[in-house]
C-alpha positions as CSV (number, residue, x, y, z in Angstrom):
1,M,-116.8,123.1,52.7
2,E,-116.2,121.4,56.1
3,R,-114.3,123.6,58.6
4,N,-110.9,122.5,59.9
5,P,-111.8,120.7,63.2
6,G,-108.2,120.5,64.3
7,C,-106.5,117.5,65.7
8,E,-104.3,116.4,68.6
9,L,-101.1,118.3,69.0
10,D,-98.3,116.4,67.3
11,L,-95.2,117.7,69.0
12,A,-93.0,115.3,67.1
13,W,-94.1,116.9,63.8
14,V,-93.7,120.4,65.2
15,N,-90.3,119.8,66.7
16,S,-89.0,118.2,63.5
17,V,-89.5,121.4,61.5
18,I,-86.4,122.8,59.7
19,V,-86.6,125.7,57.3
20,D,-84.0,126.3,54.6
21,L,-83.8,130.1,54.7
22,P,-81.8,130.6,51.5
23,A,-84.2,128.4,49.6
24,V,-87.2,130.3,51.0
25,K,-85.7,133.6,50.0
26,R,-84.9,132.4,46.5
27,R,-88.5,131.2,46.1
28,A,-89.9,134.5,47.4
29,D,-87.7,136.5,45.1
30,T,-89.2,134.8,42.0
31,M,-92.7,136.0,42.9
32,G,-92.4,139.7,42.2
33,T,-89.9,139.5,39.3
34,K,-90.7,136.5,37.1
35,R,-94.5,136.4,37.3
36,T,-96.8,139.0,35.8
37,V,-100.4,139.5,34.7
38,K,-101.3,142.0,32.0
39,K,-104.2,143.7,30.2
40,E,-107.7,142.4,30.7
41,W,-106.4,139.4,32.8
42,Q,-104.8,141.9,35.2
43,A,-108.2,143.6,35.6
44,A,-109.8,140.3,36.3
45,W,-107.2,139.4,38.9
46,L,-107.6,142.8,40.5
47,L,-111.3,142.3,40.8
48,R,-110.6,138.9,42.5
49,A,-108.2,140.7,44.9
50,I,-110.9,143.1,45.9
51,S,-113.2,140.2,46.7
52,C,-110.5,138.9,49.1
53,I,-109.9,142.2,51.0
54,D,-110.8,142.5,54.6
55,L,-111.2,146.3,54.5
56,T,-109.9,147.4,57.9
57,T,-110.0,150.3,60.3
58,L,-108.2,149.7,63.6
59,S,-107.6,153.2,64.9
60,G,-108.1,154.7,68.4
61,D,-110.3,157.4,66.9
62,D,-112.7,155.1,65.1
63,T,-116.3,156.2,65.3
64,A,-119.7,154.9,64.1
65,A,-119.5,157.4,61.2
66,N,-116.2,156.2,59.8
67,V,-117.3,152.6,60.2
68,M,-120.4,153.4,58.3
69,R,-118.3,154.9,55.5
70,L,-116.1,151.9,55.5
71,C,-119.1,149.6,55.2
72,H,-120.4,151.5,52.2
73,K,-117.0,151.0,50.5
74,V,-117.0,147.3,51.4
75,A,-120.4,146.9,49.7
76,R,-119.5,149.0,46.7
77,P,-115.7,148.9,46.4
78,V,-115.5,150.1,42.8
79,R,-117.2,153.2,41.4
80,G,-120.3,152.3,39.3
81,D,-119.1,153.8,36.0
82,I,-115.9,151.8,36.2
83,V,-117.8,148.6,36.8
84,S,-120.0,149.4,33.8
85,A,-117.1,150.2,31.6
86,L,-115.5,146.9,32.5
87,G,-118.7,145.1,31.9
88,V,-118.7,143.3,35.2
89,Q,-122.0,144.5,36.8
90,E,-123.3,140.9,37.1
91,L,-120.3,139.9,39.3
92,G,-121.6,142.0,42.2
93,V,-118.1,142.4,43.5
94,T,-117.8,143.3,47.2
95,C,-114.9,143.1,49.6
96,G,-114.5,139.9,51.6
97,A,-115.3,141.5,55.0
98,V,-115.1,144.6,57.1
99,C,-112.6,144.3,60.0
100,V,-113.0,146.4,63.2
101,Y,-112.3,146.5,66.9
102,P,-114.9,144.6,69.0
103,S,-116.5,147.7,70.3
104,R,-117.3,148.8,66.7
105,V,-118.9,145.5,65.7
106,P,-122.5,146.6,66.5
107,D,-121.9,149.7,64.3
108,A,-120.6,147.6,61.4
109,V,-123.4,145.1,61.7
110,A,-126.0,147.9,61.7
111,A,-124.4,149.8,58.9
112,L,-124.3,146.7,56.6
113,K,-127.9,145.9,57.4
114,K,-129.0,149.4,56.6
115,I,-127.4,149.4,53.2
116,G,-128.7,146.0,52.3
117,A,-125.3,144.2,52.6
118,A,-125.9,142.1,55.7
119,H,-124.5,139.1,53.9
120,I,-121.0,140.6,54.1
121,P,-119.3,139.3,57.3
122,V,-118.0,141.5,60.0
123,A,-114.6,140.5,61.4
124,A,-113.4,141.6,64.8
125,V,-109.9,141.6,66.2
126,A,-109.9,140.1,69.7
127,T,-108.0,138.5,72.5
128,G,-106.1,141.6,73.5
129,F,-105.2,142.7,70.0
130,P,-102.4,143.5,69.1
131,S,-100.2,142.4,72.0
132,G,-102.3,139.5,73.5
133,Q,-100.8,140.5,76.9
134,Y,-104.0,139.9,78.8
135,S,-105.3,137.1,81.0
136,L,-106.7,134.1,79.2
137,K,-110.1,134.7,80.8
138,T,-110.2,138.3,79.5
139,R,-109.2,137.2,76.0
140,L,-111.9,134.5,75.8
141,E,-114.6,136.8,77.1
142,E,-113.7,139.4,74.4
143,I,-114.3,136.7,71.8
144,R,-117.7,135.8,73.2
145,L,-118.8,139.4,73.4
146,A,-117.8,140.1,69.8
147,V,-119.6,137.1,68.6
148,A,-122.7,138.0,70.6
149,D,-122.6,141.5,69.0
150,G,-122.7,139.9,65.5
151,A,-119.1,139.2,64.4
152,A,-119.0,136.3,62.0
153,E,-115.2,136.2,62.0
154,I,-112.7,136.6,64.8
155,D,-109.1,137.5,64.3
156,I,-107.3,136.3,67.4
157,V,-103.6,136.7,68.4
158,I,-101.5,134.0,69.8
159,N,-99.3,134.0,72.9
160,R,-96.0,135.0,71.4
161,E,-94.2,134.7,74.8
162,R,-95.1,131.0,75.0
163,A,-94.2,130.5,71.4
164,L,-90.8,132.0,71.8
165,C,-90.2,129.7,74.8
166,G,-91.1,126.7,72.7
167,D,-94.1,126.0,74.9
168,W,-96.3,124.8,72.0
169,Q,-98.6,122.9,74.3
170,T,-99.8,126.1,75.9
171,V,-100.1,127.9,72.6
172,Y,-102.2,124.9,71.3
173,D,-104.4,124.8,74.5
174,E,-105.1,128.5,74.3
175,V,-106.0,128.5,70.6
176,R,-108.2,125.5,71.1
177,L,-110.1,127.3,73.8
178,M,-110.4,130.4,71.6
179,R,-111.8,128.2,68.8
180,E,-114.5,126.9,71.2
181,A,-115.3,130.5,72.3
182,C,-115.8,131.4,68.6
183,G,-118.5,128.9,68.1
184,D,-119.8,129.2,64.6
185,A,-117.7,132.3,63.9
186,H,-114.7,131.6,61.8
187,M,-111.3,132.0,63.6
188,K,-108.3,133.7,61.9
189,T,-105.2,133.1,64.0
190,I,-102.7,135.9,63.9
191,L,-99.1,134.7,64.4
192,A,-97.5,138.1,64.6
193,V,-94.6,136.8,62.5
194,G,-92.4,139.8,63.2
195,E,-92.2,138.8,66.9
196,L,-91.6,135.0,66.5
197,G,-87.9,135.3,65.9
198,S,-87.4,132.9,63.0
199,L,-89.1,131.3,60.0
200,A,-88.9,127.9,61.8
201,N,-91.0,129.4,64.6
202,V,-93.4,130.7,61.9
203,Y,-93.8,127.3,60.5
204,K,-94.2,125.7,63.9
205,A,-96.8,128.2,65.0
206,S,-98.7,127.7,61.8
207,L,-98.9,124.0,62.4
208,V,-99.8,124.3,66.0
209,C,-102.6,126.8,65.3
210,M,-104.0,124.6,62.5
211,M,-103.9,121.6,64.8
212,A,-105.9,123.7,67.3
213,G,-108.6,124.3,64.8
214,A,-107.8,127.6,63.1
215,D,-109.9,128.3,60.0
216,F,-107.2,130.8,58.8
217,I,-103.7,131.5,59.7
218,K,-102.8,135.2,59.4
219,T,-99.3,136.8,59.2
220,S,-99.6,139.9,61.4
221,T,-101.5,142.4,63.3
222,G,-100.1,145.2,61.1
223,K,-98.6,146.7,64.2
224,E,-95.3,144.8,64.2
225,G,-92.0,145.9,62.6
226,V,-92.3,143.0,60.1
227,N,-95.6,142.1,58.7
228,A,-96.7,140.5,55.4
229,I,-93.5,139.7,53.5
230,L,-93.1,137.0,50.9
231,P,-90.7,134.7,52.7
232,V,-93.2,134.4,55.5
233,G,-95.9,133.8,53.0
234,V,-94.0,131.0,51.4
235,V,-93.4,129.3,54.8
236,M,-97.0,129.6,55.9
237,C,-98.4,128.4,52.6
238,R,-96.0,125.3,52.8
239,A,-97.3,124.6,56.3
240,I,-100.9,124.9,55.1
241,R,-100.1,122.5,52.2
242,A,-98.4,120.0,54.5
243,Y,-101.4,120.1,56.9
244,H,-103.9,119.6,54.1
245,E,-101.9,116.6,52.7
246,R,-101.8,115.0,56.1
247,T,-105.3,115.7,57.4
248,G,-107.4,116.4,54.3
249,Y,-108.6,119.8,55.7
250,R,-108.0,123.1,54.0
251,V,-107.0,126.1,56.1
252,G,-107.2,129.6,54.8
253,F,-104.4,132.2,54.6
254,K,-104.4,135.9,55.3
255,P,-101.4,138.2,54.8
256,A,-101.9,141.6,56.6
257,G,-99.8,144.7,57.1
258,G,-97.9,146.6,54.4
259,I,-99.9,145.4,51.4
260,R,-100.7,148.8,49.8
261,S,-100.4,148.5,46.0
262,A,-102.3,146.7,43.3
263,K,-99.1,145.1,42.3
264,D,-98.6,143.7,45.8
265,S,-102.0,142.1,45.7
266,L,-101.2,140.4,42.4
267,V,-98.0,139.0,43.8
268,W,-99.9,137.5,46.8
269,L,-102.5,136.0,44.5
270,I,-99.7,134.4,42.4
271,L,-98.2,133.0,45.5
272,M,-101.5,131.4,46.5
273,K,-102.0,129.9,43.0
274,E,-98.5,128.5,42.7
275,E,-98.1,127.2,46.3
276,L,-101.7,126.1,47.1
277,G,-103.6,126.0,43.8
278,N,-106.9,127.5,42.5
279,A,-108.9,126.2,45.5
280,W,-107.3,129.0,47.6
281,L,-108.0,131.8,45.1
282,N,-111.3,132.9,46.7
283,S,-112.5,134.8,49.7
284,T,-113.4,131.5,51.5
285,M,-109.7,130.5,51.6
286,F,-107.7,133.7,51.1
287,R,-108.0,137.2,52.5
288,I,-105.8,140.3,52.5
289,G,-105.9,142.5,55.5
290,A,-105.6,146.1,54.3
291,S,-106.8,149.6,54.7
292,S,-105.3,151.5,51.8
293,L,-104.9,148.8,49.2
294,L,-108.4,149.2,47.7
295,G,-107.7,152.8,46.6
296,D,-104.8,151.8,44.4
297,I,-106.6,148.8,42.9
298,E,-109.6,151.1,42.0
299,R,-107.1,153.5,40.4
300,Q,-105.7,150.7,38.3
301,L,-109.2,149.6,37.3
302,F,-110.0,153.2,36.3
303,H,-107.0,153.0,33.9
304,H,-108.2,149.8,32.4
305,A,-111.7,151.2,31.9
306,F,-110.9,154.7,30.6
307,G,-107.3,154.5,29.4
308,R,-105.9,157.1,31.8
309,Y,-105.2,157.4,35.5
310,A,-107.7,159.2,37.7
311,A,-106.9,162.3,39.5
312,A,-106.9,162.0,43.3
313,A,-110.2,163.9,43.5
314,E,-112.0,161.6,41.0
315,L,-112.1,158.5,43.3
316,P,-113.7,158.2,46.7
317,M,-111.6,157.3,49.7
318,A,-111.2,153.6,50.4
């Protein structure tokens, strides 16, 4: 599938944006209450959710050892006997990517290669994550270094100060330069929705980043007070749909921050199916940024396989 090349900044389109907040909230409220997936179909959807997870560690005490452990889990996210009991060995389910700080990219690349999973991409947060409060030169160089170390995906953060001032031209110009710095690496653009002030700004930032060539738009760094919530998801998906209808290019979506339960992952998959369609129900177009979600999904799959919930000691740490 052809990547989104971006287009010229259309300020008339951006400035015409109006978001009906009550309507967005009503739409979001239907997701978790009026939609459900049960029995074997739930297991299938949970396996799909696993394939879309960017399994993440973004801690100050990250080491090569815990990155290695994370990579093992990315490559084999579900215990072997559960996979066998469900009869899905041939699917070869893995997580979508492993996501780390730039300094840990060489560790992740080496670990995946060592365990025979070099096909799984390494994603690096960059551009002064999470604040973005660094010079543009520094932010661009961080991207280049991460790509040189083997990152196949770069999660960048936008300039929220310029977005809050309505300076969409600067936001566009910076993201455009970041896309160029990424080269062949796919770029996920983090809006940090909890710091944008309004859903209208979320929609505008989504459009601007897609016009600048983002391969994905992502809700949050996970460090803000408000992260991946459904009203934001509705707004961003509507922006993706509008951009696709106008340009013909598909842009991916990544909610991140606060998605911890298997039920949460199902709700986000339902949102993607209903707002964007089946073409977005895969790891090429949809990712979930999470660190603890996988553990709960594996627990639910254990129940599907064996008819009981596992004790805490029975499942490896995600």
